[in-house]
N, C-alpha and C positions, 0 to 999 in steps of 0.2 A: 503179890504183884503178878499181873497177867502176862503170859508170854505172848510173843508175836504170833499172829495167825497168818497162814498162807492161803492165798486165793489165786485164781487165774482169771485174767480179764481178756476179752477178745477185742482187738483193735486191728482194723483193716484185714480181717480174716485170719489173723495170727494170734495165737495164745501167748500171753506174757504172764509169767509168775510175778506176784507182788506180795509184799509183806506188810501186814497191818499191825500197828502198835497203838496201844492206849496212850494218850497224852496225859500223863500224870500231873503235869503242872497246870495246864489250861483246860483240861477236860476234852472230850472228843477223841479224835484219832489222827495219827499221821501215818502215811503210807508211802512205800518206796517200791521202785521197780529195779531190782539188782542188775538186770541185764542191760539197763541203760543208766550208767553211773550219773548221779546227780539228779535223776528224775524222781521227784517226790512231790507229795501234796498233803492235804489234810481235809478233814470234814468233821462236822458235829456228830454224825451217825456213821455206822459202817457203810450204809448204802451211799451216803454222800461222799465219803472218802473214796469208795470204789469208782464212782462217777468222775470225781475230780482227778484220779490217777489216769483214767482213760483219756481225759482231756490233756493231761500232762504228757502222756505217751504220744498222743497225736502231735502235739507241739514239738516234742523232741524228734519225732520222725520227720517232720517238716524241715527242721533245722538240719538234720543229717542229709536229707535229700538236697537242700539248697547248697550245703557245703560240697557235696559231690558234683553238682552242676558247676560251681565256681572253679573247683579244681580241674574239672574236665575242660573248661573253657580257657584255662590259663596255660 
């Protein structure tokens, strides 16, 4: 069984460490960003999984930014 692999992805000028795991049930890969709990994605190839986690991180950062705006406004 293959161990997880560590990568770094750049999003908005910041480096985020991510962990890539082989999906032993469905094939392909699943990937997570430990510094953003719950931020995960998947892909058929390593390259696709890395691109998908970049999109997931972008979305997660947008949600965090909106939450801060809402809290600041209340």
